[in-house]
C-alpha positions as CSV (number, residue, x, y, z in Angstrom):
1,M,-148.0,-146.2,-114.8
2,K,-146.9,-143.9,-117.6
3,K,-149.9,-141.6,-116.9
4,T,-149.0,-141.6,-113.2
5,R,-145.4,-140.7,-113.9
6,W,-146.5,-138.0,-116.3
7,F,-148.8,-136.5,-113.7
8,I,-146.1,-136.5,-111.0
9,A,-143.6,-134.9,-113.4
10,A,-146.2,-132.3,-114.4
11,L,-147.0,-131.6,-110.7
12,L,-143.3,-131.2,-109.8
13,S,-142.9,-128.9,-112.8
14,V,-145.8,-126.7,-111.6
15,N,-144.5,-126.7,-108.0
16,S,-141.1,-125.6,-109.3
17,L,-142.7,-122.7,-111.2
18,I,-144.8,-121.7,-108.2
19,A,-141.7,-121.7,-106.0
20,A,-139.7,-119.7,-108.5
21,A,-142.6,-117.2,-108.8
22,E,-142.8,-116.9,-105.0
23,D,-139.0,-116.3,-104.8
24,V,-139.1,-113.3,-107.2
25,P,-139.6,-110.6,-104.6
26,V,-136.7,-111.9,-102.5
27,K,-134.4,-112.0,-105.6
28,Q,-135.6,-108.5,-106.5
29,L,-134.7,-107.2,-103.0
30,K,-131.2,-108.8,-103.1
31,A,-130.6,-107.5,-106.6
32,F,-131.6,-104.0,-105.6
33,L,-129.4,-104.0,-102.5
34,N,-126.4,-105.3,-104.6
35,S,-126.8,-102.6,-107.3
36,A,-128.0,-99.6,-105.3
37,K,-124.8,-97.8,-104.1
38,S,-126.7,-94.5,-103.4
39,I,-130.3,-93.4,-103.0
40,T,-132.1,-90.1,-102.8
41,A,-135.9,-89.8,-102.3
42,N,-138.8,-88.0,-100.8
43,F,-140.5,-89.9,-98.0
44,K,-143.8,-89.9,-96.1
45,Q,-143.8,-91.6,-92.7
46,V,-146.9,-92.7,-90.9
47,L,-146.9,-93.9,-87.3
48,I,-149.8,-96.2,-86.4
49,N,-150.7,-97.3,-82.9
50,E,-151.8,-100.8,-81.7
51,A,-155.4,-100.0,-82.5
52,G,-154.6,-99.2,-86.1
53,D,-155.0,-95.5,-85.8
54,P,-152.5,-93.0,-87.3
55,L,-150.7,-91.1,-84.7
56,Q,-148.5,-88.8,-86.8
57,T,-147.6,-88.3,-90.4
58,S,-144.2,-86.8,-91.3
59,H,-142.5,-85.8,-94.6
60,G,-138.9,-85.3,-95.6
61,L,-135.9,-86.3,-97.6
62,F,-133.9,-89.4,-97.5
63,Y,-130.3,-90.0,-98.6
64,L,-128.2,-93.1,-98.6
65,Q,-124.6,-93.8,-99.6
66,R,-123.3,-97.4,-99.1
67,P,-121.8,-98.6,-97.1
68,G,-123.1,-97.3,-93.8
69,K,-124.1,-93.7,-94.6
70,F,-127.7,-92.5,-94.5
71,R,-129.6,-89.3,-93.6
72,W,-133.3,-88.6,-92.9
73,D,-134.3,-84.9,-93.0
74,Y,-137.7,-84.5,-91.5
75,T,-139.3,-81.3,-92.6
76,K,-143.0,-81.6,-91.5
77,P,-144.6,-81.3,-89.0
78,F,-141.4,-81.1,-87.0
79,Q,-137.8,-80.6,-88.1
80,Q,-135.4,-83.5,-87.2
81,Q,-132.3,-85.1,-88.6
82,I,-131.0,-88.6,-88.4
83,I,-127.5,-88.9,-89.8
84,S,-125.3,-92.0,-89.8
85,T,-121.6,-92.2,-90.7
86,S,-118.3,-93.7,-89.2
87,G,-120.2,-96.2,-87.1
88,K,-122.4,-93.6,-85.3
89,V,-125.9,-92.2,-85.6
90,W,-126.8,-88.6,-84.7
91,F,-130.4,-87.8,-83.8
92,Y,-130.9,-84.0,-83.9
93,D,-134.2,-82.5,-82.7
94,T,-134.3,-78.9,-83.8
95,D,-137.2,-77.9,-81.5
96,L,-135.7,-79.4,-78.4
97,E,-132.2,-78.2,-79.4
98,Q,-130.9,-81.6,-78.5
99,V,-128.6,-84.2,-80.1
100,T,-128.3,-87.9,-79.1
101,V,-125.4,-89.9,-80.4
102,K,-125.5,-93.7,-80.5
103,K,-123.3,-96.4,-81.9
104,L,-124.7,-97.8,-85.1
105,D,-125.3,-101.3,-83.7
106,E,-127.4,-99.9,-80.9
107,S,-129.7,-98.2,-83.4
108,V,-131.1,-101.1,-85.4
109,G,-134.5,-100.7,-84.0
110,S,-134.5,-96.9,-84.6
111,T,-134.1,-96.7,-88.3
112,P,-134.8,-99.2,-91.1
113,A,-132.2,-97.5,-93.2
114,L,-129.7,-99.9,-91.6
115,L,-131.3,-102.7,-93.6
116,L,-130.4,-100.8,-96.8
117,S,-127.0,-99.5,-95.9
118,G,-125.1,-102.7,-96.5
119,D,-123.8,-103.0,-92.9
120,V,-126.3,-105.6,-91.9
121,P,-126.0,-109.0,-93.9
122,L,-129.6,-110.0,-94.4
123,E,-129.2,-113.8,-94.4
124,D,-127.1,-113.6,-91.2
125,N,-129.5,-111.5,-89.3
126,Y,-133.0,-112.1,-90.7
127,N,-135.3,-114.9,-91.8
128,I,-136.4,-113.7,-95.3
129,E,-139.9,-114.4,-96.5
130,Q,-141.8,-113.2,-99.6
131,Q,-145.2,-111.7,-98.8
132,G,-146.8,-111.7,-102.3
133,S,-148.0,-108.7,-104.2
134,D,-150.2,-105.7,-103.5
135,G,-151.1,-104.2,-106.9
136,S,-147.8,-103.5,-108.6
137,M,-145.7,-103.9,-105.4
138,N,-144.0,-107.0,-104.3
139,W,-143.4,-107.4,-100.5
140,V,-140.6,-109.1,-98.6
141,K,-140.7,-109.8,-94.9
142,L,-137.6,-109.7,-92.7
143,V,-137.8,-111.3,-89.3
144,P,-134.9,-110.7,-86.9
145,K,-133.1,-113.9,-85.7
146,S,-131.9,-112.2,-82.6
147,Q,-134.1,-112.3,-79.5
148,D,-132.8,-108.9,-78.5
149,S,-134.1,-107.0,-81.5
150,T,-136.4,-104.1,-80.7
151,F,-138.7,-104.9,-83.6
152,K,-140.7,-107.9,-84.7
153,Y,-140.3,-107.6,-88.4
154,V,-139.8,-105.3,-91.4
155,L,-141.7,-105.4,-94.6
156,I,-140.0,-104.0,-97.7
157,G,-142.0,-103.1,-100.8
158,L,-140.5,-103.2,-104.3
159,E,-142.2,-101.8,-107.5
160,K,-140.6,-103.0,-110.7
161,G,-137.6,-104.1,-108.6
162,V,-137.1,-100.7,-107.0
163,L,-137.6,-99.7,-103.4
164,S,-141.1,-98.2,-102.9
165,G,-142.1,-98.6,-99.3
166,M,-141.2,-100.1,-95.9
167,Q,-143.1,-101.1,-92.8
168,L,-141.6,-101.6,-89.3
169,N,-143.4,-103.4,-86.6
170,D,-141.9,-102.8,-83.2
171,N,-142.3,-104.8,-79.9
172,F,-144.7,-102.2,-78.5
173,G,-147.4,-102.9,-81.2
174,Q,-146.7,-99.7,-83.1
175,L,-146.3,-99.7,-86.9
176,T,-144.1,-97.3,-88.9
177,R,-145.0,-97.1,-92.6
178,I,-142.7,-95.3,-95.0
179,Y,-143.6,-94.4,-98.6
180,F,-140.8,-93.3,-101.0
181,S,-141.3,-91.1,-104.0
182,N,-139.0,-89.4,-106.6
183,L,-136.5,-92.1,-105.8
184,K,-133.2,-91.8,-107.6
185,V,-130.6,-94.6,-107.6
186,N,-126.8,-94.4,-108.1
187,Q,-126.8,-90.6,-108.7
188,P,-124.0,-88.6,-107.0
189,V,-124.6,-87.7,-103.4
190,E,-122.6,-84.9,-101.8
191,A,-120.3,-86.3,-99.1
192,N,-121.0,-83.4,-96.7
193,L,-124.6,-84.5,-96.3
194,F,-123.4,-87.2,-94.0
195,E,-121.3,-84.9,-91.8
196,F,-122.8,-83.6,-88.6
197,I,-121.6,-80.8,-86.4
198,A,-123.8,-79.9,-83.5
199,P,-124.9,-76.2,-83.5
200,K,-123.7,-74.0,-80.7
201,G,-125.9,-74.1,-77.6
202,V,-127.3,-77.5,-78.4
203,D,-127.2,-80.2,-75.7
204,V,-125.3,-83.4,-76.8
205,F,-125.9,-86.7,-75.2
206,S,-123.8,-89.8,-76.0
207,E,-125.0,-93.3,-75.3
């Protein structure tokens, strides 16, 4: 009987350790989101089709200021800006000379930066699962609770507790992978980066 009790106690202890280890990536993500008030980084974005083939690779700069402000500056191969502030998101395509303005809540499927901005409570909107490790990176999976979401899930990669990558899987079978580099946390970000004034002659569409 004593041996049986000891075995059960040891088994429960091991299970507790395993559960705690599995929860580490989730705790790292929450800790990062709670502590990161601003972010600047270079990024590489790769679009992958349903067959697993890369469609397009883009490069640029990413800025975030919590709560609710972010900016993607695409520099290659095409110039484009996505800027969010004051509850709206501006999508500016330089080549098309066109700006599309959306309310922030309508753009959840358009940019994963909303998950980092602090305007979307994770537990209220997503089922959170840890996805294990890939080398030095820990992965967390966020599955939208809403049936109206435009994407199936988002994977967030953390390296030493710091954001390193993201993957967005939309409802059309397309993957968007984003890799961050030269990431700086809680350094001053100029407020005018999140201001957008449409250039003269550009068509502006509001949705």
